[in-house]
C-alpha positions in Angstrom: -13.3 15.4 -41.5 -12.0 17.7 -38.6 -12.7 14.8 -35.9 -10.2 12.5 -38.0 -7.2 15.1 -37.0 -7.2 14.0 -33.6 -6.7 10.7 -34.4 -4.6 10.5 -38.3 -2.2 13.0 -39.3 -3.6 15.9 -41.6 -4.1 14.7 -44.9 -2.6 17.8 -46.6 0.0 19.3 -44.0 0.8 15.7 -42.7 0.9 17.4 -39.2 0.8 15.1 -36.6 -2.9 13.7 -34.9 -4.2 16.5 -32.5 -4.2 13.6 -29.7 -0.3 13.3 -29.9 0.9 17.1 -29.5 1.6 18.2 -26.3 -1.9 19.9 -25.8 -3.8 16.3 -26.3 -1.2 14.7 -23.6 -2.3 17.6 -21.5 -6.0 16.7 -21.9 -5.4 13.1 -21.1 -3.1 14.4 -17.9 -5.9 16.6 -17.0 -8.3 13.8 -17.2 -6.8 11.4 -15.1 -6.1 13.7 -12.3 -10.0 14.9 -12.1 -10.1 11.1 -12.1 -8.4 11.2 -9.0 -9.8 14.2 -7.7 -13.3 12.2 -8.1 -12.4 9.7 -5.8 -11.2 11.8 -3.2 -15.3 13.5 -3.4 -16.7 9.9 -3.5 -14.5 9.1 -0.2 -16.1 12.5 1.3 -19.5 11.9 0.2 -19.6 8.1 0.4 -17.2 6.6 2.6 -16.2 2.8 2.1 -17.6 2.9 -1.7 -13.9 2.7 -2.9 -11.9 -0.1 -1.6 -9.4 -2.9 -2.7 -10.5 -6.6 -1.8 -7.8 -8.2 -0.3 -6.8 -12.1 0.0 -4.4 -11.6 2.7 -4.4 -14.5 5.3 -2.8 -14.3 8.9 -1.3 -17.2 9.3 0.5 -17.0 5.5 2.1 -13.9 7.0 3.4 -15.8 9.6 4.4 -18.3 7.4 6.5 -16.5 5.2 8.1 -14.0 8.2 9.4 -17.4 9.2 10.7 -18.4 5.8 12.5 -14.9 5.5 13.7 -15.6 9.2 15.2 -18.8 8.0 16.7 -17.1 5.2 18.9 -15.3 7.6 19.4 -18.7 9.6 17.2 -17.0 12.6 14.6 -19.6 14.8 11.2 -19.3 13.8 8.9 -16.9 15.9 5.8 -18.6 17.2 2.3 -17.6 17.4 1.1 -15.9 20.4 -2.6 -15.4 21.2 -1.9 -12.5 23.4 0.1 -10.9 20.3 -3.3 -11.9 18.0 -5.4 -9.9 20.1 -2.9 -7.0 20.4 -2.5 -6.5 16.6 -6.1 -6.8 16.3 -7.0 -4.3 19.0 -4.0 -2.0 17.5 -5.9 -2.1 13.7 -9.7 -1.8 15.6 -8.2 1.7 17.5 -6.8 2.7 14.1 -10.3 2.5 12.0 -12.1 3.8 15.4 -9.6 6.7 15.9 -9.5 7.0 12.1 -5.6 7.0 12.0 -2.7 5.3 10.2 0.5 5.5 12.4 2.2 3.7 15.3 0.8 6.1 17.8 -2.8 7.4 17.9 -4.2 10.7 17.8 -5.2 9.8 21.8 -1.8 8.9 22.9 -2.1 5.2 22.8 1.1 3.8 22.0 1.8 0.2 20.6 3.1 -1.3 24.2 -0.5 -0.2 25.5 -2.3 -2.8 22.9 0.5 -5.3 24.0 0.1 -4.9 27.6 -3.7 -4.7 27.4 -3.8 -8.0 25.7 -1.7 -9.6 28.6 1.3 -9.8 27.1 4.1 -8.8 29.2 7.2 -8.2 27.1 10.9 -7.3 27.4 11.5 -6.7 24.3 8.9 -6.0 21.2 8.3 -4.4 17.9 5.9 -3.6 15.1 5.4 -3.8 11.9 2.5 -2.2 9.7 0.5 -2.5 6.0 -2.6 -1.5 4.4 -4.1 -1.9 1.0 -2.0 -4.8 -0.3 -3.7 -7.8 -2.3 -1.8 -10.6 -1.5 0.0 -11.5 1.8 3.6 -12.0 -0.1 3.5 -8.5 -1.6 3.0 -7.5 2.3 6.0 -9.3 3.4 8.0 -8.3 0.4 7.1 -4.8 0.7 8.3 -4.9 4.8 11.6 -7.0 3.7 12.1 -4.0 1.0 12.2 -1.7 3.8 15.0 -1.6 6.0 13.7 -0.7 9.0 10.9 -3.0 8.7 13.7 -5.8 7.6 15.6 -5.1 10.9 12.3 -5.3 12.7 11.3 -8.4 11.1 14.6 -10.0 11.4 15.4 -9.1 14.6 17.1 -12.4 16.6 15.9 -11.2 19.7 12.0 -12.3 18.7 10.5 -15.4 19.7 6.8 -14.5 19.5 4.7 -13.3 17.0 1.4 -12.1 16.6 -0.6 -11.3 13.1 -4.2 -9.1 12.8 -5.9 -8.5 9.2 -8.6 -6.3 10.0 -10.8 -4.5 7.2 -12.4 -1.2 7.9 -13.0 2.3 6.4 -10.4 4.7 7.1 -10.1 8.1 5.7 -13.4 7.4 3.8 -12.1 4.5 2.2 -12.0 0.4 2.5 -8.9 -0.5 4.0 -7.3 -3.8 4.8 -5.3 -3.4 7.6 -2.2 -5.7 8.6 -0.6 -5.1 11.9 2.2 -7.5 13.2 3.7 -7.7 16.3 6.5 -9.3 17.5 8.0 -9.9 21.4 9.8 -11.9 24.1 8.9 -12.4 27.6 12.7 -14.1 28.5 14.7 -11.6 30.2 17.1 -9.3 28.4 20.0 -7.3 29.7 18.1 -4.2 28.9 15.0 -2.5 30.3 11.5 -3.0 28.1 11.5 -1.6 25.1 9.7 -1.4 21.2 11.1 -1.0 18.3 9.1 1.1 16.4 10.3 1.9 12.7 13.5 1.4 13.6 13.5 3.4 16.9 13.5 1.5 20.1 11.6 3.4 22.4 12.2 2.7 26.2 8.8 2.0 28.0 8.5 3.4 31.4 8.5 1.0 34.3 5.3 2.5 35.4 3.3 1.4 32.1 3.4 -2.4 33.3 2.0 -1.7 36.4 -1.0 0.5 35.9 -4.5 -0.8 35.1 -4.8 -2.3 31.4 -8.3 -1.8 30.0 -7.6 -2.3 26.4 -8.2 -5.9 26.1 -12.0 -5.0 26.8 -11.9 -2.9 23.3 -14.5 -5.3 20.8 -12.5 -6.4 17.7 -15.6 -6.5 15.2 -15.3 -7.6 11.6 -16.6 -4.6 8.9 -18.3 -5.3 5.6 -16.0 -5.9 2.7 -18.1 -5.0 0.0 -16.7 -2.9 -2.6 -18.1 -1.2 -5.3 -15.0 0.7 -7.2 -11.4 -0.3 -6.6 -9.6 3.0 -7.4 -6.2 1.2 -8.1 -7.8 -0.9 -10.5 -9.7 2.1 -12.3 -6.9 4.2 -12.3 -4.4 1.6 -13.7 -6.6 0.3 -16.4 -7.0 4.1 -17.2 -3.7 4.6 -17.1 -3.0 1.4 -19.7 -5.8 2.2 -21.6 -4.1 5.5 -22.4 -0.8 4.3 -23.1 -2.6 1.7 -25.2 -4.4 4.2 -27.2 -1.0 6.6 -27.6 0.9 3.7 -28.6 -1.4 2.5 -31.6 -2.0 6.4 -32.6 2.1 6.5 -32.7 2.1 3.6 -35.1 -0.8 4.7 -37.0 1.1 8.1 -37.3 4.3 6.2 -38.7 2.0 3.4 -41.1 0.3 6.5 -42.8 3.3 8.7 -43.5 5.1 5.6 -44.5 2.7 5.2 -47.1 2.4 8.8 -48.1 6.2 8.6 -48.6 6.6 11.6 -46.3 7.6 9.6 -43.2 10.8 10.9 -41.2 11.9 10.2 -37.5 11.1 13.3 -35.8 11.7 14.1 -32.1 7.9 13.7 -31.3 8.4 10.2 -31.7 11.4 9.9 -29.4 9.1 11.6 -26.5 5.9 9.9 -27.0 7.8 6.7 -26.5 9.8 7.8 -23.8 6.5 9.3 -21.8 5.0 6.0 -22.8 8.2 4.0 -21.3 8.0 6.1 -18.2 4.2 5.6 -17.6 4.2 2.1 -18.3 7.0 1.2 -15.7 5.2 3.5 -12.9 2.2 1.7 -13.3 3.7 -1.9 -13.3 5.8 -1.0 -10.1 3.4 1.1 -8.7 0.6 -0.7 -6.0 -1.9 0.6 -3.3 -0.1 -1.1 -0.4 2.2 1.2 1.8 4.1 -0.1 4.9 4.7 2.0 8.3 
């Protein structure tokens, strides 16, 4: 039957299974692309259906941050209620204005939320993360990024605030982690905030203008998710890899049984492609830091 030729070598010509041809692989890639396009369409039509269910804990992030600081001989940073409020306000504002950045489309700055929560800093910093499953992964990602690492390990900081807020961002259910650092002790520099490795001076008038941000309500949004796009994509990718690997082994076994087996370039090419794809799936993840 013709359908067998998609999975086993041809009985007469011994031509490899259609599924192992470049045309077959192209079909797999096309189907994978269609899956990603479908996710985008679902995001647009039914916002909040897609997303991840995170297990990130605020206290654990602080604990892991201090572990990293202590490794470098730095004193621990202490949890500060005002910075916790600033972090929550920042996360909520990103969901309200639907953006992923340190500065909002409406012009709000990281220090607006700190000052609005009543934290009068002389030096401060901000790290952001989204769509991680566990707190360890968040801190590892910050440490792996030079600018975030420098911020997290800055010896000037004394206080820390963390917010973990769930909501819909760009149509997808998202878990946002906002990390705020600061110190209120007098430093021999003008007030500034470290954002993505850049030290930004805060105008003096910013400290004196009326601050209304603290009145923004922080609401807890539903965490019900029907589809985790990362898990679905990962499972689909591994399923395709396993199928191709199985067909390659079947191809080798059948040809050896027929007495016509020979190592060909397509075996090497396919194995290299499988190794590359598997490595990408294992190393990749949904989380992003900023």
